[in-house]
C-alpha positions as CSV (number, residue, x, y, z in Angstrom):
1,X,-5.3,-0.3,-28.8
2,X,-4.6,0.4,-25.2
3,X,-1.0,0.4,-24.0
4,X,-0.1,-2.0,-21.2
5,X,1.5,-0.6,-18.0
6,X,5.2,-1.5,-17.9
7,X,6.4,0.2,-14.6
8,X,5.1,0.2,-11.1
9,X,5.5,2.4,-8.0
10,X,5.4,0.3,-4.8
11,X,5.2,2.2,-1.5
12,X,6.5,0.8,1.8
13,X,2.9,0.6,3.1
14,X,1.9,-1.9,0.4
15,X,0.0,0.5,-1.9
16,X,1.0,0.6,-5.5
17,X,0.4,2.5,-8.8
18,X,1.2,1.4,-12.3
19,X,2.1,3.4,-15.4
20,X,4.4,3.8,-18.4
21,X,8.2,4.2,-18.1
22,X,10.2,7.0,-19.7
23,X,13.7,8.2,-18.9
24,X,15.9,5.7,-17.0
25,X,14.4,2.2,-16.5
26,X,16.5,0.9,-13.6
27,X,14.9,0.0,-10.3
28,X,15.1,2.8,-7.8
29,X,14.4,3.0,-4.0
30,X,13.5,6.6,-3.2
31,X,11.6,8.9,-0.9
32,X,8.3,10.0,-2.5
33,X,7.2,13.6,-2.3
34,X,4.9,15.9,-4.3
35,X,5.1,19.3,-6.0
36,X,2.0,21.4,-7.0
37,X,3.7,23.8,-9.4
38,X,1.9,24.3,-12.8
39,X,5.2,25.2,-14.6
40,X,8.9,24.7,-14.0
41,X,9.4,21.0,-14.3
42,X,12.9,21.6,-15.6
43,X,13.8,23.6,-12.5
44,X,12.3,20.9,-10.3
45,X,14.2,18.2,-12.2
46,X,17.5,20.1,-11.6
47,X,16.8,21.4,-8.1
48,X,19.4,19.8,-5.7
49,X,16.8,19.8,-2.8
50,X,15.1,16.9,-4.6
51,X,18.2,14.7,-4.5
52,X,17.2,11.0,-4.3
53,X,13.5,11.8,-4.2
54,X,10.6,10.7,-6.5
55,X,8.6,13.8,-7.2
56,X,5.0,13.4,-8.0
57,X,3.7,16.3,-10.2
58,X,0.1,17.5,-9.6
59,X,-0.1,19.4,-12.8
60,X,-1.4,16.9,-15.4
61,X,0.8,17.6,-18.5
62,X,4.6,17.5,-18.2
63,X,7.2,17.7,-20.9
64,X,5.4,19.8,-23.4
65,X,8.0,22.6,-23.6
66,X,11.1,20.5,-23.5
67,X,14.5,21.4,-21.9
68,X,16.4,24.6,-22.5
69,X,20.1,24.8,-21.7
70,X,19.7,28.1,-19.8
71,X,17.0,26.9,-17.4
72,X,18.8,24.3,-15.2
73,X,19.2,25.0,-11.5
74,X,22.4,22.8,-11.3
75,X,24.7,21.3,-13.9
76,X,23.9,17.7,-13.0
77,X,20.4,16.8,-11.9
78,X,20.2,14.6,-8.9
79,X,16.5,14.0,-8.5
80,X,15.6,10.3,-8.4
81,X,12.4,10.1,-10.4
82,X,9.6,12.2,-11.8
83,X,6.0,10.8,-11.7
84,X,3.4,12.4,-13.9
85,X,-0.1,11.9,-15.1
86,X,0.5,12.7,-18.8
87,X,4.0,12.9,-20.4
88,X,4.6,14.7,-23.7
89,X,7.8,13.7,-25.5
90,X,7.5,16.3,-28.4
91,X,8.7,19.7,-27.1
92,X,7.1,22.7,-28.6
93,X,9.4,25.5,-27.3
94,X,11.9,27.0,-29.7
95,X,14.5,27.2,-26.9
96,X,14.3,23.4,-26.3
97,X,17.5,21.5,-27.0
98,X,16.2,18.1,-25.9
99,X,13.1,16.3,-24.5
100,X,12.6,15.8,-20.8
101,X,12.9,12.0,-21.4
102,X,16.2,12.3,-23.1
103,X,17.6,14.4,-20.2
104,X,16.3,11.9,-17.7
105,X,17.8,9.0,-19.5
106,X,21.2,10.8,-19.7
107,X,21.3,11.4,-15.9
108,X,19.7,8.1,-14.8
109,X,16.4,9.6,-13.7
110,X,13.4,7.3,-13.7
111,X,10.1,8.5,-15.1
112,X,6.5,7.1,-14.9
113,X,3.5,8.5,-16.7
114,X,-0.1,7.5,-16.7
115,X,-0.3,7.5,-12.9
116,X,-3.3,8.9,-11.0
117,X,-1.2,11.6,-9.5
118,X,-4.0,13.3,-7.7
119,X,-4.8,10.2,-5.8
120,X,-1.1,9.6,-5.1
121,X,-0.6,13.2,-3.9
122,X,-3.6,12.9,-1.5
123,X,-2.0,9.7,-0.1
124,X,1.3,11.6,0.5
125,X,-0.5,14.6,2.0
126,X,-2.6,12.3,4.3
127,X,0.0,9.7,5.3
128,X,3.3,11.6,4.8
129,X,6.3,10.9,2.7
130,X,7.4,7.3,2.4
131,X,10.0,5.1,0.8
132,X,9.0,3.6,-2.6
133,X,10.4,1.3,-5.2
134,X,10.1,2.2,-8.8
135,X,10.3,-1.0,-10.7
136,X,9.2,-3.2,-13.6
137,X,5.5,-4.1,-13.6
138,X,6.4,-7.8,-13.1
139,X,8.0,-7.2,-9.7
140,X,6.0,-9.1,-7.0
141,X,4.3,-6.8,-4.5
142,X,5.7,-8.5,-1.5
143,X,9.2,-8.2,-2.9
144,X,8.7,-4.5,-3.7
145,X,7.3,-3.7,-0.2
146,X,10.3,-5.5,1.4
147,X,12.8,-3.6,-0.8
148,X,11.1,-0.2,-0.1
149,X,11.3,-0.7,3.6
């Protein structure tokens, strides 16, 4: 049985992407950027330079090694959202104290998986960073574009 998308990213130019929510489920208006790292999602999540930004990860699998207390860049993560292709909520690293989704929920960080992150990254590369709304799948496109602007 195929799961139905429950979250949506609406960019200020009217383009949109759907996926599956994890972490915090509140609506967020953020600047969308990308990161091409193959490892280090915990450091990205806790890097203060990503404050109030939605970071699109190019590497396809995120969350697989969990979150270790010693690997945070700052005490309280201030990133706005993490957008990934595939999210794994069952950490395999012996150092992991919690899953990525648990930490994101604790700090109010939105997450969306199941997104065509390569397509979204090309859009950001070609047209630049833009404002976006991360919202419920039922939010009308026009309303989302207006909010993002």
